[in-house]
N, C-alpha and C positions, 0 to 999 in steps of 0.2 A: 287811177290817179297819176297825172304826167309828175314828172320829177321835181323840176324847176322851171319857172317861167323863162321863156327864150326872150331875152333882154336885148335889144338891141340899140348901140348908141346910149343916149342919154334919157330914154324914153322914163317916162313916169311909172313909179311900181304902185301897182293898185292894191286895194285892201285885201282881196282875193289871192293875189300873188303874193304877198306877205305871209299871208296864212298859209299858204300851201308850203313856202319857204321854211316855214316855222316848224310845221310838221315832218317836215324831213331832216331838219336840224336835232328836231327831239329825236326821231328815229338814232341818230347818231350819238346820243348823250347818253348812252350806255357802254361802259368800259369793254364789256365782250364784243357787241356789234362793232365799235372802233378797231378792234383786233381781228376781228372776221374781215373785215372790209381790207386792213392792212394787209392780211395773208394773202387777200385775193388779189390786192394792186400789186404787191409784191410778187406774184406768181406769172407777172408780164404776158396776161391775157390766158395762160394756162387755166383748165377746167379743173376743178377740185371736187371730189367727193365729199357729203356730210361727215360720212365715217372718218375720211383723211384730216378735214378740219376739227373735228372731235376730239382725235388723239394728237394732233400738234399743240390743240388748245389745252388740252389734259380737263376736258369738262364733257358732260353726258351727253350722248348722241341727242336725246331730246331737247336738250337746252340748245344744243348749237341748231338744231332743227327749227325752233321758236324764233329765235334771233334771225335765222336766215330767212324766213318767212316775212318777218316785220322789213328787213332788208328790199325782199323782193316787191313787197305790197307800193315799197317806196320809189320802185325803179332802180333802185341801186345796184341790185346783182339781177341776174336772170338764173332761172333753176331749168333744169334738163332732166326729166326722169327716165332711166332708161333699165328695164329690168326691175331688178331690186336697189337699184343706187339711185342717188339723186344727185346731179351735176349742176354745180356751182361755178357763175363765171361774173367777173365784175362789169358792171354795165358804164364803160369810161366815157361816155358822152354826159351822163348825169353828174359825173365827178368834176367834168368840164364845165357843167352849167353851175355848181356849186361856187366854183372858182371865179367864174364870168361874174356871177352875182355879188359876190363879195369883193371883187376888184374895181375900182373906178375905170372909165375908159379916159379920162382925162386926169393927170396926178394931181392937177389944182381943183378938181371938183369937190363939191361937199355935200354932203346927204340931205 
C-alpha cells in the first residue's frame, strides 16, 4: 500500500485516495504508535532498534513490535533486520505527504 496519494496543485481527490489516507490516519490514531513515530521523528534520521524503543517507552518488546509492524505496513517507517536486531527509521517522505494532503495549496481554497 502506498502511504498517501501524491497530490499536485488542486487536483481532485478520488474516493480511493481518501480511503487510503483514512487508513494511514487510523494507523496513527493509537497513542503508542504516535509516540513511536514521534521518537523516530525526533531522532533526526537516526536508526533505533525495537529494543531501544521498547525501553524508552516502557512497553513490552512484543507490543512495540506490533505497533511498528502497523506503521511499516502503512509506509510510515522502514524496518531493517540485522542479525537478532530490527532497526527502524522514519520515512520522512510519508510525513511530508500527510502534511501536503492536509495543507491547502491556496490559502483561500475550500475543500
